[in-house]
TIKE-838123 format. One record per atom (N, C-alpha, C, O): residue in one letter; x, y, z. Coordinates in steps of 0.1 Angstrom, whole numbers, padded with zeros to 4 digits, always signed. Example, Ala and Ser with C-alpha at 12.3 -4.5 7.8 and 13.67 -1.06 7.14 Angstrom:
% residues 2
A+0132-0057+0078A+0123-0045+0078A+0132-0033+0078A+0142-0033+0085S+0128-0022+0071S+0137-0011+0071S+0129+0000+0079S+0134+0011+0080
//
This chain:
% residues 295
M-0297-0789+0159M-0298-0781+0149M-0295-0764+0155M-0301-0759+0165R-0285-0757+0146R-0278-0746+0147R-0285-0737+0142R-0285-0737+0130I-0293-0724+0150I-0292-0715+0143I-0282-0705+0143I-0274-0702+0151G-0285-0698+0127G-0269-0691+0123G-0277-0676+0121G-0289-0675+0118G-0269-0667+0122G-0274-0653+0126G-0283-0641+0120G-0287-0630+0124A-0283-0654+0103A-0289-0646+0094A-0295-0648+0103A-0293-0639+0111E-0306-0660+0107E-0318-0670+0110E-0322-0656+0120E-0332-0649+0117I-0313-0654+0133I-0316-0645+0138I-0324-0630+0137I-0335-0625+0139M-0320-0630+0135M-0319-0616+0126M-0333-0616+0120M-0342-0607+0122M-0333-0629+0109M-0349-0623+0104M-0358-0627+0112M-0370-0626+0111I-0351-0635+0123I-0372-0637+0129I-0372-0629+0142I-0381-0632+0150S-0361-0618+0143S-0358-0608+0150S-0367-0597+0144S-0375-0591+0150S-0365-0594+0124S-0371-0583+0128S-0386-0586+0117S-0392-0577+0111S-0391-0603+0118S-0401-0603+0116S-0414-0601+0127S-0425-0598+0124A-0407-0606+0147A-0409-0602+0156A-0416-0587+0156A-0428-0586+0155V-0407-0577+0155V-0402-0567+0158V-0414-0558+0144V-0419-0547+0147E-0416-0563+0132E-0427-0564+0130E-0438-0562+0128E-0444-0552+0125A-0443-0579+0132A-0464-0584+0138A-0458-0567+0146A-0460-0556+0140L-0449-0566+0162L-0451-0556+0169L-0458-0543+0169L-0466-0539+0178N-0455-0536+0155N-0455-0530+0149N-0466-0527+0150N-0470-0518+0157L-0473-0535+0141L-0484-0544+0134L-0497-0544+0144L-0504-0534+0143K-0500-0551+0150K-0503-0547+0160K-0509-0540+0170K-0520-0540+0175E-0491-0531+0173E-0497-0515+0182E-0506-0508+0175E-0518-0506+0179A-0498-0501+0162A-0508-0497+0154A-0527-0500+0150A-0537-0493+0150S-0525-0512+0148S-0542-0517+0153S-0548-0512+0160S-0559-0506+0159S-0540-0514+0172S-0549-0512+0185S-0546-0492+0185S-0556-0485+0187W-0541-0489+0183W-0538-0477+0181W-0548-0472+0175W-0551-0462+0182W-0557-0474+0161W-0564-0476+0155W-0582-0477+0164W-0592-0470+0164S-0577-0491+0171S-0593-0491+0173S-0594-0484+0189S-0605-0480+0195D-0584-0483+0193D-0580-0474+0207D-0593-0460+0203D-0601-0457+0212V-0590-0453+0189V-0599-0442+0186V-0606-0441+0187V-0614-0435+0194N-0606-0457+0174N-0618-0454+0172N-0627-0456+0181N-0638-0449+0181E-0625-0466+0191E-0636-0469+0202E-0639-0462+0213E-0648-0464+0222S-0624-0446+0210S-0634-0437+0230S-0645-0427+0218S-0646-0424+0206P-0652-0424+0228P-0659-0411+0223P-0651-0404+0225P-0648-0399+0214I-0642-0400+0233I-0641-0384+0234I-0629-0383+0220I-0624-0372+0216W-0624-0398+0214W-0618-0392+0202W-0630-0390+0190W-0630-0381+0181Q-0642-0400+0191Q-0650-0391+0181Q-0656-0380+0184Q-0662-0390+0179D-0659-0376+0185D-0662-0364+0203D-0650-0350+0186D-0652-0342+0176R-0642-0354+0191R-0629-0347+0181R-0623-0346+0172R-0615-0338+0168I-0628-0357+0168I-0625-0362+0145I-0638-0354+0139I-0639-0348+0128F-0648-0356+0149F-0665-0354+0142F-0660-0338+0148F-0658-0332+0137H-0659-0331+0155H-0658-0315+0157H-0651-0310+0148H-0654-0299+0144A-0639-0317+0145A-0630-0309+0140A-0632-0312+0120A-0625-0307+0111L-0643-0320+0119L-0647-0319+0106L-0657-0308+0107L-0662-0305+0096A-0660-0303+0115A-0674-0299+0117A-0665-0284+0110A-0669-0278+0099V-0650-0278+0119V-0643-0270+0118V-0646-0263+0107V-0652-0253+0105L-0638-0277+0098L-0632-0280+0085L-0642-0279+0075L-0639-0277+0064Y-0655-0281+0078Y-0662-0281+0065Y-0671-0258+0071Y-0676-0249+0065G-0668-0262+0084G-0674-0246+0084G-0666-0234+0081G-0671-0222+0081I-0656-0238+0079I-0643-0226+0071I-0646-0225+0056I-0648-0215+0049V-0647-0237+0053V-0649-0236+0036V-0662-0228+0035V-0664-0218+0028S-0673-0236+0046S-0688-0229+0039S-0687-0214+0041S-0695-0208+0034I-0677-0205+0052I-0680-0191+0052I-0666-0185+0044I-0662-0174+0047V-0658-0194+0034V-0651-0192+0017V-0663-0186+0011V-0666-0174+0010A-0669-0198+0008A-0679-0199+0002A-0689-0188+0000A-0689-0182-0011V-0697-0184+0010V-0701-0171+0016V-0693-0156+0011V-0697-0145+0008I-0678-0162+0010I-0672-0150+0017I-0676-0147-0002I-0683-0138-0008Q-0670-0154-0006Q-0667-0155-0025Q-0682-0151-0035Q-0680-0146-0045L-0694-0155-0030L-0706-0150-0032L-0703-0139-0027L-0694-0133-0034V-0705-0132-0016V-0706-0114-0021V-0699-0111-0026V-0702-0101-0033R-0688-0115-0026R-0679-0111-0033R-0686-0105-0050R-0688-0094-0055I-0688-0114-0054I-0692-0114-0060I-0701-0106-0070I-0700-0103-0082Q-0711-0103-0059Q-0729-0101-0056Q-0719-0083-0060Q-0721-0073-0067F-0709-0087-0050F-0709-0068-0053F-0700-0066-0061F-0698-0054-0065R-0691-0079-0068R-0689-0063-0081R-0695-0067-0099R-0695-0063-0111V-0699-0077-0091V-0719-0075-0106V-0730-0075-0103V-0734-0085-0110P-0740-0071-0097P-0748-0075-0091P-0767-0065-0102P-0779-0063-0100E-0761-0064-0109E-0765-0062-0120E-0775-0073-0131E-0785-0071-0137Y-0764-0087-0132Y-0762-0097-0131Y-0775-0111-0126Y-0778-0121-0132G-0782-0106-0110G-0784-0119-0105G-0784-0128-0105G-0773-0128-0098W-0786-0138-0106W-0782-0155-0101W-0779-0158-0112W-0788-0161-0120T-0762-0158-0116T-0751-0160-0128T-0748-0177-0117T-0748-0179-0105T-0746-0186-0129T-0744-0196-0128T-0728-0196-0118T-0723-0207-0115Q-0722-0184-0113Q-0712-0183-0108Q-0714-0183-0093Q-0706-0189-0085K-0727-0173-0090K-0734-0175-0074K-0740-0185-0070K-0741-0190-0059V-0744-0189-0083V-0750-0200-0077V-0742-0221-0075V-0745-0232-0070F-0732-0214-0082F-0724-0225-0077F-0717-0222-0063F-0714-0231-0056H-0715-0212-0059H-0702-0203-0047H-0726-0202-0033H-0727-0203-0021F-0733-0201-0039F-0742-0206-0026F-0744-0213-0026F-0747-0217-0015L-0746-0226-0039L-0742-0243-0031L-0731-0248-0024L-0730-0255-0013N-0723-0243-0033N-0713-0248-0020N-0719-0244-0010N-0728-0250-0004F-0712-0234-0007F-0726-0224+0011F-0730-0235+0020F-0725-0242+0029V-0741-0233+0012V-0757-0243+0017V-0748-0261+0019V-0750-0266+0031V-0739-0270+0008V-0734-0280+0012V-0724-0282+0030V-0728-0288+0040N-0711-0275+0027N-0708-0275+0040N-0716-0268+0050N-0721-0276+0059G-0720-0255+0053G-0733-0252+0065G-0737-0266+0064G-0729-0272+0071V-0745-0272+0059V-0753-0286+0067V-0740-0289+0078V-0737-0286+0090R-0733-0299+0066R-0725-0311+0068R-0717-0302+0080R-0726-0302+0088A-0706-0295+0086A-0708-0290+0093A-0717-0284+0112A-0712-0281+0123V-0728-0284+0106V-0740-0287+0114V-0743-0303+0113V-0756-0303+0112V-0741-0310+0113V-0746-0322+0107V-0734-0327+0119V-0737-0331+0130F-0720-0327+0115F-0706-0333+0121F-0705-0329+0139F-0699-0335+0148V-0716-0315+0142V-0716-0308+0155V-0727-0313+0162V-0726-0312+0175F-0737-0318+0157F-0743-0323+0163F-0747-0342+0156F-0757-0349+0152R-0730-0342+0159R-0733-0362+0148R-0738-0373+0155R-0747-0381+0151R-0730-0373+0175R-0731-0384+0178R-0749-0389+0183R-0755-0399+0187D-0755-0370+0178D-0771-0366+0185D-0782-0374+0175D-0792-0380+0177V-0772-0368+0157V-0778-0379+0150V-0778-0395+0146V-0783-0402+0137Q-0770-0397+0154Q-0767-0414+0151Q-0777-0418+0159Q-0781-0430+0156F-0787-0410+0171F-0798-0420+0181F-0811-0415+0177F-0821-0413+0184M-0810-0411+0165M-0825-0407+0164M-0831-0419+0159M-0829-0429+0152H-0842-0410+0167H-0857-0419+0151H-0867-0419+0151H-0876-0416+0160P-0867-0421+0142P-0872-0434+0135P-0855-0436+0119P-0849-0426+0113E-0853-0446+0118E-0839-0446+0115E-0833-0439+0102E-0821-0435+0100I-0847-0438+0092I-0842-0433+0079I-0836-0416+0083I-0828-0410+0076L-0844-0410+0095L-0837-0391+0097L-0828-0394+0098L-0821-0386+0091Q-0818-0406+0104Q-0803-0408+0103Q-0801-0415+0091Q-0789-0419+0094H-0802-0420+0080H-0793-0416+0068H-0800-0404+0060H-0792-0405+0050I-0807-0396+0057I-0815-0386+0053I-0800-0372+0052I-0793-0365+0044L-0803-0373+0063L-0796-0358+0077L-0776-0362+0066L-0769-0355+0059L-0777-0377+0071L-0761-0382+0059L-0760-0379+0048L-0750-0373+0042D-0772-0384+0043D-0774-0381+0022D-0775-0365+0024D-0766-0357+0024I-0786-0363+0026I-0793-0346+0016I-0775-0345+0010I-0772-0351+0000P-0763-0335+0017P-0753-0327+0017P-0753-0338+0007P-0762-0336-0001S-0743-0351+0003S-0742-0357-0001S-0747-0354-0022S-0741-0353-0032L-0761-0353-0015L-0769-0348-0036L-0769-0340-0036L-0775-0333-0045A-0761-0330-0022A-0760-0316-0026A-0751-0309-0034A-0751-0299-0041F-0741-0318-0028F-0729-0322-0033F-0731-0322-0049F-0726-0315-0057F-0738-0333-0051F-0736-0337-0061F-0741-0327-0073F-0737-0327-0084T-0754-0316-0068T-0759-0309-0074T-0749-0297-0078T-0750-0288-0086T-0742-0299-0070T-0738-0286-0075T-0719-0285-0080T-0710-0279-0084Y-0722-0292-0078Y-0705-0298-0093Y-0714-0305-0106Y-0711-0310-0117A-0721-0304-0103A-0728-0307-0118A-0733-0295-0128A-0736-0293-0140L-0733-0290-0119L-0735-0275-0121L-0725-0268-0128L-0725-0263-0139L-0716-0270-0118L-0696-0269-0129L-0699-0279-0144L-0698-0272-0154V-0703-0290-0147V-0701-0294-0152V-0710-0287-0167V-0706-0281-0177L-0723-0290-0164L-0735-0280-0169L-0728-0262-0177L-0733-0257-0187F-0723-0259-0172F-0713-0246-0169F-0707-0251-0185F-0713-0250-0195W-0695-0257-0183W-0685-0265-0188W-0683-0262-0202W-0674-0258-0209A-0703-0269-0207A-0710-0277-0217A-0713-0273-0222A-0715-0276-0234E-0715-0262-0211E-0726-0248-0228E-0714-0235-0229E-0715-0225-0237I-0703-0237-0220I-0691-0231-0229I-0688-0237-0241I-0690-0232-0252Y-0682-0249-0239Y-0679-0258-0252Y-0687-0264-0265Y-0683-0271-0274Y-0699-0259-0263Y-0708-0257-0269Y-0711-0248-0276Y-0711-0249-0288Q-0714-0233-0269Q-0709-0222-0278Q-0701-0214-0283Q-0702-0204-0291A-0691-0218-0277A-0675-0217-0288A-0676-0223-0306A-0669-0219-0315R-0687-0234-0306R-0682-0242-0314R-0698-0243-0322R-0704-0252-0327A-0700-0227-0320A-0712-0228-0327A-0731-0239-0323A-0743-0238-0327V-0723-0249-0313V-0738-0255-0311V-0746-0252-0306V-0743-0249-0294S-0761-0250-0308S-0765-0255-0298S-0773-0259-0277S-0779-0267-0271T-0770-0252-0276T-0769-0250-0255T-0787-0257-0252T-0791-0266-0245D-0795-0248-0262D-0808-0251-0250D-0809-0265-0246D-0812-0265-0234G-0808-0280-0251G-0809-0288-0243G-0803-0295-0232G-0807-0305-0226L-0789-0284-0230L-0789-0288-0223L-0791-0288-0203L-0789-0296-0194R-0794-0273-0203R-0803-0274-0190R-0818-0280-0185R-0821-0279-0173P-0828-0287-0195P-0831-0295-0188P-0827-0305-0192P-0834-0315-0190G-0816-0307-0197G-0807-0321-0195G-0805-0323-0173G-0807-0331-0163F-0801-0308-0176F-0794-0311-0164F-0805-0309-0148F-0808-0316-0139F-0808-0297-0150F-0823-0303-0135F-0829-0316-0140F-0831-0323-0130T-0834-0326-0153T-0843-0337-0161T-0828-0350-0146T-0829-0358-0137I-0820-0344-0150I-0811-0356-0140I-0807-0353-0126I-0804-0362-0119N-0807-0336-0118N-0812-0338-0110N-0821-0341-0100N-0819-0341-0088A-0838-0345-0112A-0845-0351-0105A-0849-0357-0107A-0858-0360-0099V-0845-0367-0119V-0838-0382-0112V-0832-0380-0105V-0838-0377-0095V-0821-0380-0104V-0810-0387-0088V-0827-0378-0078V-0839-0380-0076Y-0824-0375-0076Y-0835-0372-0069Y-0847-0381-0059Y-0848-0385-0047V-0853-0382-0070V-0867-0386-0063V-0865-0407-0070V-0874-0415-0070V-0849-0409-0074V-0852-0425-0070V-0841-0424-0057V-0837-0434-0052Q-0837-0413-0054Q-0832-0416-0038Q-0836-0414-0031Q-0830-0418-0021I-0851-0403-0028I-0856-0401-0014I-0873-0419-0020I-0881-0425-0013A-0870-0421-0036A-0880-0435-0035A-0875-0446-0023A-0883-0454-0019L-0863-0447-0019L-0855-0454-0014L-0850-0456+0003L-0845-0464+0011W-0854-0443+0001W-0853-0440+0017W-0868-0447+0019W-0871-0458+0023L-0880-0433+0014L-0889-0445+0015L-0892-0461+0017L-0892-0467+0028V-0893-0466+0006V-0889-0481+0006V-0882-0488+0021V-0886-0497+0029L-0865-0475+0023L-0855-0482+0040L-0865-0478+0053L-0866-0484+0064W-0872-0469+0049W-0886-0470+0061W-0897-0473+0066W-0902-0470+0077W-0902-0484+0051W-0908-0491+0052W-0908-0501+0057W-0915-0504+0066K-0899-0507+0051K-0888-0519+0054K-0869-0520+0056K-0860-0525+0050P-0872-0509+0069P-0853-0511+0069P-0843-0527+0069P-0836-0532+0078V-0846-0530+0060V-0832-0541+0057V-0822-0542+0048V-0824-0538+0037R-0810-0548+0051R-0795-0548+0044R-0799-0541+0041R-0798-0529+0044V-0805-0547+0032V-0805-0548+0004V-0804-0539+0002V-0798-0537-0009M-0814-0524+0014M-0823-0515+0007M-0813-0506+0008M-0811-0498-0001V-0800-0508+0028V-0789-0499+0024V-0780-0503+0018V-0773-0494+0013I-0777-0514+0014I-0771-0516+0000I-0778-0507-0009I-0780-0495-0007L-0782-0514-0017L-0791-0511-0034L-0789-0487-0030L-0785-0480-0039S-0792-0483-0016S-0792-0470-0018S-0777-0469-0019S-0775-0460-0028K-0763-0473-0014K-0754-0472-0013K-0748-0472-0025K-0738-0465-0029M-0756-0483-0033M-0746-0486-0048M-0747-0473-0059M-0739-0466-0065F-0768-0476-0055F-0769-0462-0063F-0764-0447-0062F-0765-0439-0071F-0760-0444-0053F-0749-0434-0049F-0737-0434-0055F-0730-0424-0057A-0734-0449-0057A-0721-0448-0061A-0719-0443-0079A-0712-0433-0084G-0730-0456-0087G-0732-0446-0101G-0734-0433-0104G-0733-0429-0115A-0738-0425-0096A-0739-0415-0095A-0736-0404-0093A-0741-0394-0096S-0721-0408-0086S-0701-0403-0082S-0704-0407-0095S-0707-0398-0103L-0705-0417-0101L-0693-0421-0114L-0695-0416-0124L-0686-0412-0132F-0708-0415-0126F-0715-0401-0135F-0705-0397-0135F-0695-0400-0141A-0708-0386-0122A-0708-0375-0122A-0692-0370-0125A-0687-0360-0130A-0684-0381-0120A-0670-0380-0128A-0669-0388-0144A-0662-0384-0154L-0672-0392-0144L-0675-0388-0165L-0676-0379-0174L-0671-0377-0185G-0690-0370-0161G-0694-0359-0171G-0680-0351-0168G-0672-0353-0178F-0674-0344-0157F-0659-0340-0155F-0646-0347-0171F-0636-0342-0177L-0650-0355-0171L-0638-0363-0171L-0641-0357-0192L-0633-0353-0199L-0657-0359-0194L-0655-0356-0205L-0656-0343-0212L-0649-0337-0220Y-0668-0339-0207Y-0663-0318-0209Y-0649-0311-0194Y-0639-0305-0192G-0655-0316-0191G-0635-0310-0192G-0623-0312-0202G-0615-0304-0206G-0622-0326-0204G-0619-0325-0211G-0618-0320-0230G-0609-0317-0238R-0635-0321-0230R-0634-0316-0242R-0628-0297-0247R-0624-0292-0257L-0631-0291-0232L-0632-0284-0232L-0611-0284-0231L-0606-0279-0241F-0604-0289-0221F-0594-0279-0224F-0588-0284-0235F-0579-0276-0238L-0588-0298-0245L-0587-0296-0256L-0592-0277-0264L-0586-0267-0267M-0601-0282-0266M-0602-0272-0277M-0591-0262-0274M-0582-0258-0282L-0594-0256-0256L-0591-0245-0251L-0568-0241-0260L-0562-0231-0265Q-0565-0254-0258Q-0551-0261-0265Q-0546-0256-0283Q-0536-0255-0290R-0557-0254-0282R-0561-0253-0300R-0558-0238-0300R-0551-0231-0306F-0567-0235-0290F-0568-0215-0289F-0551-0208-0291F-0542-0208-0282P-0550-0202-0304P-0537-0196-0307P-0525-0187-0295P-0528-0177-0288V-0511-0194-0298V-0509-0189-0279V-0505-0180-0278V-0494-0181-0273E-0510-0165-0283E-0512-0155-0281E-0525-0150-0275E-0524-0139-0270S-0534-0155-0275S-0544-0159-0269S-0549-0151-0255S-0544-0155-0244K-0556-0143-0254K-0551-0134-0237K-0555-0150-0229K-0561-0160-0233G-0550-0147-0214G-0561-0154-0204G-0555-0173-0209G-0552-0182-0203R-0555-0172-0219R-0553-0192-0220R-0545-0198-0214R-0549-0203-0203R-0530-0201-0218R-0521-0207-0201R-0529-0203-0193R-0537-0212-0195K-0536-0193-0182K-0541-0196-0176K-0559-0206-0169K-0561-0211-0158K-0566-0207-0177K-0580-0211-0187K-0578-0227-0182K-0583-0236-0175L-0565-0222-0193L-0555-0240-0191L-0558-0242-0182L-0570-0245-0180Q-0546-0243-0171Q-0545-0246-0156Q-0560-0250-0149Q-0564-0260-0144E-0565-0236-0151E-0579-0235-0139E-0584-0249-0144E-0583-0258-0135V-0592-0254-0158V-0601-0267-0165V-0588-0270-0158V-0585-0268-0147G-0581-0276-0170G-0572-0285-0163G-0569-0294-0152G-0567-0306-0152Y-0568-0283-0140Y-0567-0284-0124Y-0581-0290-0117Y-0581-0299-0109V-0594-0280-0123V-0607-0291-0114V-0612-0301-0122V-0618-0310-0116T-0609-0302-0138T-0614-0314-0148T-0608-0329-0131T-0614-0338-0124T-0590-0322-0133T-0584-0335-0121T-0589-0337-0112T-0593-0348-0108I-0590-0325-0104I-0600-0324-0085I-0609-0333-0084I-0608-0342-0076C-0623-0331-0093C-0634-0339-0093C-0634-0343-0101C-0646-0343-0103F-0623-0353-0116F-0625-0366-0111F-0623-0376-0109F-0628-0387-0112T-0605-0371-0098T-0604-0382-0092T-0614-0383-0074T-0616-0393-0068C-0619-0369-0069C-0626-0371-0060C-0641-0378-0061C-0645-0385-0051F-0651-0374-0073F-0662-0385-0075F-0656-0396-0074F-0659-0404-0065L-0645-0399-0084L-0636-0415-0078L-0642-0423-0075L-0650-0431-0079I-0636-0415-0061I-0623-0420-0054I-0640-0425-0041I-0640-0435-0034R-0657-0410-0042R-0662-0413-0033R-0677-0428-0045R-0688-0433-0044C-0669-0427-0051C-0680-0442-0064C-0674-0453-0057C-0683-0458-0050I-0661-0459-0056I-0653-0472-0055I-0648-0468-0027I-0644-0473-0017M-0653-0458-0032M-0654-0463-0013M-0675-0465-0007M-0680-0468+0003M-0679-0462-0019M-0695-0461-0014M-0692-0472-0021M-0704-0476-0020C-0689-0478-0026C-0688-0501-0033C-0689-0509-0017C-0697-0515-0010F-0672-0504-0019F-0666-0508+0001F-0682-0506+0011F-0690-0515+0009A-0684-0499+0017A-0693-0493+0027A-0704-0496+0024A-0714-0493+0031A-0705-0507+0007A-0724-0509+0010A-0714-0526+0016A-0717-0532+0026F-0706-0529+0009F-0706-0546+0018F-0699-0554+0025F-0698-0566+0027E-0691-0541+0029E-0683-0542+0043E-0685-0539+0048E-0687-0527+0047E-0686-0545+0061E-0694-0535+0075E-0678-0527+0080E-0681-0516+0086G-0668-0527+0080G-0659-0521+0082G-0657-0507+0074G-0652-0498+0080A-0661-0505+0062A-0660-0497+0057A-0674-0487+0062A-0670-0477+0056N-0686-0482+0069N-0692-0485+0067N-0691-0465+0081N-0686-0462+0092L-0699-0459+0070L-0690-0446+0071L-0698-0440+0083L-0696-0431+0091D-0712-0449+0078D-0723-0446+0089D-0724-0450+0104D-0733-0450+0112V-0717-0452+0106V-0718-0456+0125V-0703-0443+0132V-0694-0438+0125L-0707-0443+0146L-0699-0433+0156L-0680-0444+0153L-0670-0436+0153D-0677-0454+0153D-0666-0455+0158D-0662-0464+0144D-0660-0476+0145H-0662-0457+0133H-0650-0457+0127H-0649-0433+0123H-0653-0428+0113P-0647-0430+0129P-0639-0416+0128P-0634-0414+0120P-0637-0405+0112I-0619-0426+0120I-0608-0422+0114I-0611-0425+0101I-0603-0418+0094L-0616-0429+0096L-0622-0433+0083L-0633-0424+0075L-0634-0420+0063N-0641-0424+0085N-0646-0407+0082N-0641-0396+0082N-0651-0388+0081F-0625-0388+0083F-0624-0381+0087F-0613-0382+0069F-0614-0374+0060I-0604-0394+0071I-0606-0397+0057I-0612-0390+0042I-0610-0384+0032Y-0617-0395+0049Y-0634-0398+0032Y-0640-0390+0032Y-0647-0390+0022Y-0643-0378+0043Y-0646-0364+0041Y-0641-0353+0037Y-0645-0345+0029L-0624-0355+0047L-0618-0348+0035L-0612-0354+0022L-0611-0345+0013L-0609-0365+0019L-0602-0366+0004L-0620-0367-0011L-0622-0369-0023V-0628-0364-0001V-0638-0365-0015V-0647-0351-0016V-0655-0350-0026E-0646-0340-0004E-0652-0328-0008E-0643-0323-0001E-0634-0318-0008I-0640-0320+0013I-0636-0308+0022I-0622-0303+0008I-0620-0293+0000L-0618-0313+0010L-0601-0308+0003L-0607-0304-0014L-0604-0293-0019P-0614-0312-0022P-0618-0304-0037P-0623-0291-0035P-0616-0282-0040S-0638-0288-0028S-0644-0274-0028S-0635-0266-0022S-0635-0253-0023S-0622-0279-0013S-0611-0258-0007S-0602-0257-0026S-0597-0247-0032L-0604-0267-0028L-0589-0259-0041L-0602-0254-0053L-0604-0245-0061V-0609-0268-0047V-0616-0253-0062V-0625-0240-0058V-0629-0233-0067L-0626-0237-0048L-0632-0225-0047L-0614-0215-0049L-0616-0204-0054F-0607-0217-0046F-0593-0209-0047F-0591-0211-0063F-0593-0201-0070I-0588-0223-0068I-0585-0223-0080I-0595-0209-0095I-0591-0206-0106L-0613-0206-0085L-0618-0199-0095L-0620-0188-0084L-0630-0181-0087R-0616-0185-0078R-0613-0172-0074R-0618-0159-0077R-0624-0150-0071K-0614-0163-0090K-0606-0148-0102K-0631-0144-0099K-0642-0150-0099L-0623-0130-0099L-0640-0122-0095L-0638-0123-0114L-0628-0122-0121P-0650-0124-0118P-0661-0119-0136P-0650-0101-0129P-0645-0097-0118P-0651-0097-0149P-0654-0084-0154P-0668-0077-0151P-0679-0081-0154K-0664-0066-0144K-0672-0057-0147K-0687-0054-0154K-0699-0055-0151R-0677-0050-0166R-0686-0053-0176R-0682-0063-0186R-0672-0070-0186G-0692-0064-0197G-0688-0070-0206G-0691-0088-0210G-0696-0095-0219I-0688-0091-0197I-0695-0104-0197I-0712-0107-0205I-0723-0102-0207T-0700-0123-0209T-0711-0129-0211T-0711-0145-0208T-0722-0151-0208Q-0703-0149-0205Q-0703-0164-0203Q-0711-0162-0187Q-0720-0170-0186Y-0709-0158-0180Y-0718-0156-0169Y-0729-0149-0167Y-0730-0138-0161H-0742-0158-0175H-0757-0149-0178H-0767-0157-0170H-0766-0169-0168Q-0777-0150-0165Q-0786-0159-0153Q-0799-0171-0163Q-0805-0173-0174I-0795-0178-0144I-0801-0184-0146I-0822-0180-0148I-0831-0174-0142R-0820-0189-0160R-0834-0184-0157R-0850-0200-0153R-0862-0197-0150
//
């Protein structure tokens, strides 16, 4: 039986595609299994986190010089927490190989998870800030918002610490799965918080008169930050679910450096960088009401 030219071309094309796929898979595996590339990628993450941390502390200093009389405002705390979260991440990735071989193993989980918890608190603070603005504009009491913020964070930290203690006592796979799924749930909760209060604030600003000073800029600010934060927490939620049940998606190992780079770039570095850039404007020197002191 003779094979026509079209069939030969199809076979050749399939062979080329299979070869390209094999080469791509080989490249991915070569990088993942190379200690040199592992260190390069983790150190690159450390540098990126360090840059974001420096930007956050510079902005904090600028705000402090601008409005020193207001003490620790929500804006200052937000930038301070960004500085701490990104700084700790930078240090962890500098010593990532040493962290992997720490004993007892629970120390590895704590060092890798604490920055994620602090990241949750940092951006939950932004949700709180927006919720206070929204309810104050509608002349609704905000007395329960701050206690609610502290309660939610306390519950998240207490549950996570309890999971760590159980994992230390009995290091079984099911506890690792529960820990990751719990944080996936916390990330989904944060994403919905941004969608709810960011969306409400955006719609409220849309109803302001067109000639209102700063209306357009505030609309863009709230819209962009809501989209960025909702997306990053949703990606984190989905990725945590995969990591809980799929060993190939595990982020707590040395031989998945490319996955680590993509994940942390998408869920922490890029969102933090963009939000710090969008919220770079300094508060006015006098007559501010929205930057109240935290008690």
